[in-house]
C-alpha positions in Angstrom: 120.2 112.5 119.4 118.1 110.2 117.7 119.2 107.8 114.8 116.3 109.5 112.4 117.3 113.2 113.6 121.3 112.0 112.9 120.5 110.6 109.5 118.7 113.8 108.6 121.5 116.2 109.6 124.1 113.9 108.1 121.9 114.1 104.4 121.7 117.9 104.8 125.4 118.1 105.3 125.6 115.9 102.1 123.4 118.2 100.4 124.9 121.2 101.4 128.2 119.8 100.2 126.9 118.7 97.0 125.4 122.6 96.4 128.7 124.1 97.2 130.7 121.7 94.7 127.8 122.7 92.0 126.8 119.1 91.9 123.2 119.6 91.1 122.6 116.0 90.1 124.0 114.7 93.6 122.2 117.3 95.3 118.8 116.2 93.7 119.5 112.7 94.7 120.2 113.7 98.3 116.9 115.6 98.4 114.8 112.7 96.9 116.1 110.4 99.5 115.1 113.0 102.5 111.7 113.2 100.9 111.4 109.6 100.6 112.8 109.2 104.4 110.2 112.0 105.4 107.4 109.9 104.0 108.5 106.7 105.5 108.6 108.3 109.1 105.0 109.9 108.4 103.7 106.3 107.4 105.7 104.8 110.5 104.0 107.4 112.7 100.5 106.8 111.3 100.8 103.0 111.6 101.9 103.3 115.0 98.9 105.9 116.3 96.5 103.1 114.6 98.2 100.5 116.4 97.8 102.6 119.6 94.1 103.2 118.8 93.2 99.7 118.1 94.8 98.5 121.4 92.9 100.9 123.2 89.6 99.6 121.6 90.5 96.2 122.7 91.0 97.1 126.1 87.6 99.0 126.1 85.7 96.2 124.7 87.3 93.9 127.2 86.2 96.3 129.9 82.8 96.4 128.9 82.6 92.5 128.8 83.5 92.8 132.3 81.2 95.5 132.9 78.3 93.9 131.7 79.0 90.6 133.9 79.6 92.7 136.8 76.2 94.5 136.0 74.3 91.0 135.7 75.9 89.8 139.4 75.2 93.4 140.9 72.8 92.9 143.8 72.2 96.8 144.6 70.8 99.5 142.4 73.6 101.7 143.3 76.3 99.2 142.2 74.6 98.9 138.9 74.1 102.6 138.5 77.9 103.0 138.8 78.5 100.1 136.3 76.2 101.8 133.7 77.9 105.1 134.4 81.1 103.5 133.5 80.2 101.7 130.7 78.6 104.8 129.1 82.0 106.9 129.6 83.9 103.6 128.1 81.2 103.9 125.0 81.7 107.5 124.5 85.4 107.1 124.5 85.1 104.1 122.1 82.7 106.1 119.7 85.5 108.9 119.7 88.3 106.4 119.1 86.4 105.2 116.3 85.6 108.6 114.7 89.3 109.4 114.9 90.1 106.0 113.0 87.6 106.8 110.3 89.2 110.5 109.9 92.5 108.9 109.6 91.5 106.3 107.1 89.5 108.8 105.0 92.8 111.2 104.9 94.8 108.3 103.8 92.2 107.3 101.2 92.5 111.1 99.9 96.2 111.2 99.5 
């Protein structure tokens, strides 16, 4: 069991105990801690996702630079065509990632 799930389970056990004891202020404090923990977890997941997207963009840019150099040195039309097709696929992927990042940032700014 991971640490986060264990923490949630423990907090829910405490919440249930507080409710059984009729200690509503304690139960409310526990619920607020759970909500804060959930928000922190969501933020960490979004940050992780953004980091992965940014890493992939860097990888794509590096590969596009290599393809450009290979294209300039390619001697046959067939080789250039293959390199061009690879570059187009990477540019499409890059555009998709940029759109995903934009949607993510828009959702953060609207909340």
